[in-house]
N, C-alpha and C positions, 0 to 999 in steps of 0.2 A: 532609550535603553532597551525597550522591548524589540524594536526593529533590529538593533545590534544583536540581541540574543537570537532572533529568528535567522539572521544571516549566518551565524556561527554554528548553528545546530548541524549535527552530522550523525551518521550511523543510525541506530535504532530509533533515537528520538526524532530524527528527521523523517524516517519511514512512518512512524506513528502519527507525526504531525500531518503528513500528507493524507493518511487515511482519515484522520479526524476532520481535516479541512474539506476534503472532497466528499466524505461520507461514502467512499467506495472501498470495498474489500477486494484486493486484487485476486485473480484466479478463483473467482466465486461464480456460482450459478444462480439464476433467478429464484429457484425454489429454496435456496439457503444462502442468501446474500451475505450473511455474517460469518460464513466459513471460507477460509482461504485454503484451497486445495494445495497440499504440499506434495502429494504423490504425482508421478508422471515422468520422473527423471529417466526411467528406464524404458519408456515407450519408444515406438519407432520414430515419432516426432516428439522429442522431449518437451515437456511442458511442466507447469506447476511452479509454486513458490521456491521449492528447493533448487530446481533447475535454474530459475532466474537468479537466485543468490549465487550459485556456483559459476554462472556463465556471463550474466549481463548486469549485475548490480554494481554500484560504485565499489571501488577497491576496499574501502573500510568495511563494508558489509561482506564482501567476498572473503576477506581475511578472517572475520568472525565465523563464517560458515553457517549453514542452515540450522545445525543442532544447537549451537550456542545462542543463536538468535531466538529460536523457539523456546529455549529454557528461560531466557531473559524475558521474553514476552509473557510467559506463564508466571514467573516469579514477580516481576515488577509491574506488569500492565494488566493483569487479571484475565489473560486468555486461558483457554483449556485445550487439551488434545481432543480431536474429533476423529472418529473412525465410524464409517457408515456408508450408505448409498446416497449419491447425489446424481440425479439424472442418469440412473442406470448402474454402472459398475461401482463396487466398493472403493472408497478412497480414504486417505488419511488427510488430516488437515488441522488448521488452527481455528478454533471457534472464538470469535471475538465477543467481548461483552457488548451489551447494548451501546449504541453509538454515544448516547448522552453520558453513560458511565465512563467510557474511554476518554471522552472529551474532558470530563471532570478530573480524571486521573492525570491527563496531560496538563491541564491548567495547574493542578496542585504541584506536580513534579517540575514543570518547566516554566511556569509563569507566576510563581510565588502565590498560588491560590487565587489569583485574580481571574475573573471570567474573561473569555475571549469571545468576540462576536464572530462566530463561525459562519462562513458564507453558504454552506450547503444545507440540505434538509436535515431532519432529525432521525431518519431511518437509514439503515445500510442499503446501498445500491450495489448490484452485482456487476462484475466485470470479468469477462472470459480471458483476460490477459493480465498484464502486469499492473493494471490499475488505470489505464486510459479509459476515461468515463464513456460508457456506452448508453447511459441513461441521462436524464436531464439533471442539471443542477439548478437550484432555485434562483441563484444569482450568479452571474458570470464572474470568473476570477480575473482580477485586473493584473496587468504586468507590474511586478514589484521591483525590477531592476533595469538599468539601462542596458541596451544591447551593445556588447563590446565588439561584435563582429566575429568573434571566435567561438564556435559552438562548444559546449561542454559535452562530456560523455553522455549525459542525460538527454541533451538536445539531439545528438546523433542517434541515440536509441529511439527517441520519439519520431524522428524523421523516418527511420526504418519501419516503424509501425504504420505510419501514415502511408508510405509507399506500398506496403503490403495490402493495406485496406483499399487503397485506390485501385490497385491492380486486380483485386478480387471483385470490385464493384462493377 
């Protein structure tokens, strides 16, 4: 039953599940790994959570849009608005609760209150992009589904990230 629930999650629940599983806040910096930077859509090279939702997120999240997603995260998941300096310029963002608290909220809302054996550490790790882990995870994530040979939109996006990083290396 739990595996079936995991496979059918979508939208904000799936987003939060990924953050809880990996312990990685997307678009965050090392000095504030619990803050997801949302500003940056109007930069020369657009970046940030809002830009990701508007341009590269799965369709269900794009339809919701960044404002509704941020309101839901605040109301239902215990996040708060952040405005301040991170690594220099002032930014806006989503401040996540401590990782253990967000995981407990997820377990309560999505797993009937039963604990989940989360694979990553107990503290937030930063990621300068949409969540592709730049730091270590304590245990590797295992493949959970058979490869059907047809890449999903997420697979294609991940391939783009890897190509960019390899080209920069």
